[in-house]
C-alpha positions in Angstrom: 13.0 -20.5 16.9 12.7 -18.8 20.1 9.5 -16.9 20.1 7.3 -17.3 23.1 10.9 -17.9 24.9 11.3 -16.5 28.9 7.4 -14.5 28.3 4.4 -15.0 31.0 1.4 -15.5 30.3 -2.0 -15.0 33.0 -5.1 -15.9 32.1 -8.7 -16.0 34.4 -11.0 -18.3 33.5 -12.3 -22.0 34.3 -9.0 -23.5 35.1 -6.1 -25.5 34.2 -6.2 -29.4 33.0 -2.6 -30.1 33.5 -2.1 -33.6 32.7 -3.3 -32.2 28.5 -0.3 -33.2 26.3 -0.4 -29.1 25.7 1.2 -28.6 28.8 4.6 -30.9 28.4 7.7 -29.0 30.0 10.3 -30.7 27.5 12.7 -28.6 26.5 11.4 -25.7 28.5 14.2 -23.6 30.9 13.2 -22.5 34.3 10.4 -19.5 35.3 12.1 -16.2 34.8 13.8 -15.4 37.6 11.5 -12.2 38.1 8.2 -14.9 38.7 7.5 -15.0 42.0 3.6 -16.6 40.9 2.7 -19.6 43.5 1.1 -23.7 42.4 -1.8 -23.4 44.9 -2.3 -26.2 45.9 -6.9 -27.5 46.3 -9.1 -30.3 45.5 -7.3 -32.9 42.9 -4.7 -29.9 42.3 -0.8 -30.2 44.3 2.1 -29.2 43.8 3.4 -31.9 41.3 0.7 -30.2 38.8 2.8 -27.0 38.1 6.0 -27.5 35.6 8.3 -26.0 33.7 5.2 -24.8 31.7 2.3 -24.3 34.4 4.6 -22.0 35.9 1.5 -20.9 38.2 -1.8 -21.7 39.3 -4.3 -19.8 41.6 -8.0 -20.1 42.2 -10.3 -17.4 43.1 -14.3 -18.2 44.7 -15.1 -15.7 47.0 -16.3 -12.9 44.1 -18.0 -15.9 43.0 -19.8 -17.1 46.1 -20.7 -13.3 47.4 -22.6 -12.6 43.9 -24.3 -15.9 43.7 -23.7 -18.2 46.8 -21.6 -20.8 48.0 -20.3 -22.8 44.4 -21.2 -26.4 44.0 -19.0 -29.1 43.5 -20.9 -31.9 44.2 -21.9 -32.1 40.3 -18.5 -32.4 39.1 -18.8 -29.5 37.0 -16.2 -27.1 39.3 -13.7 -27.8 41.7 -12.1 -25.7 44.9 -8.6 -25.2 43.0 -6.6 -24.8 40.2 -8.0 -27.8 38.1 -10.5 -27.0 35.4 -13.7 -29.0 35.3 -15.4 -27.5 32.2 -12.3 -27.1 29.8 -12.5 -23.4 28.7 -9.6 -22.6 30.4 -7.7 -25.3 29.3 -8.7 -24.1 25.5 -7.7 -21.0 25.8 -4.4 -21.3 28.0 -3.2 -24.2 25.7 -4.4 -21.4 22.7 -2.2 -19.1 23.8 1.3 -20.6 25.5 0.3 -24.6 24.6 3.4 -26.7 22.6 2.6 -28.0 19.6 1.1 -31.7 20.1 1.6 -34.1 17.4 -0.7 -37.3 16.2 -3.7 -34.8 18.2 -6.8 -35.7 16.6 -10.9 -35.8 17.4 -12.0 -39.0 18.1 -9.7 -40.5 15.1 -10.9 -37.9 12.7 -8.7 -34.5 11.3 -5.7 -36.8 12.7 -2.6 -34.0 12.9 -0.7 -31.4 14.7 -2.6 -29.0 17.0 -2.3 -26.5 19.3 -4.3 -25.4 21.7 -7.7 -27.2 22.8 
């Protein structure tokens, strides 16, 4: 019943989609006092997207641009923010730290409880 309580998981990936049911903060404690992270604002992501489940979010792009050139945000595949447009970061972070979501399905198929996705 206390599995993971007080644990902070950090993930470096494509971002996070904070509206996912996996990141509901119902019945969550406040972040541990030792937490010093921030909720960095950016395109389509503001401070309200963090909660007691997502206790911090940042975005990094300068290394990418140094290697590959200017990040193309016109196609909707990337945001200049912690927001996930691709889905991989949301999938991995919800698998590692998401809450159990009841009545989940894929287009109505295989309805049940799920964690991650």
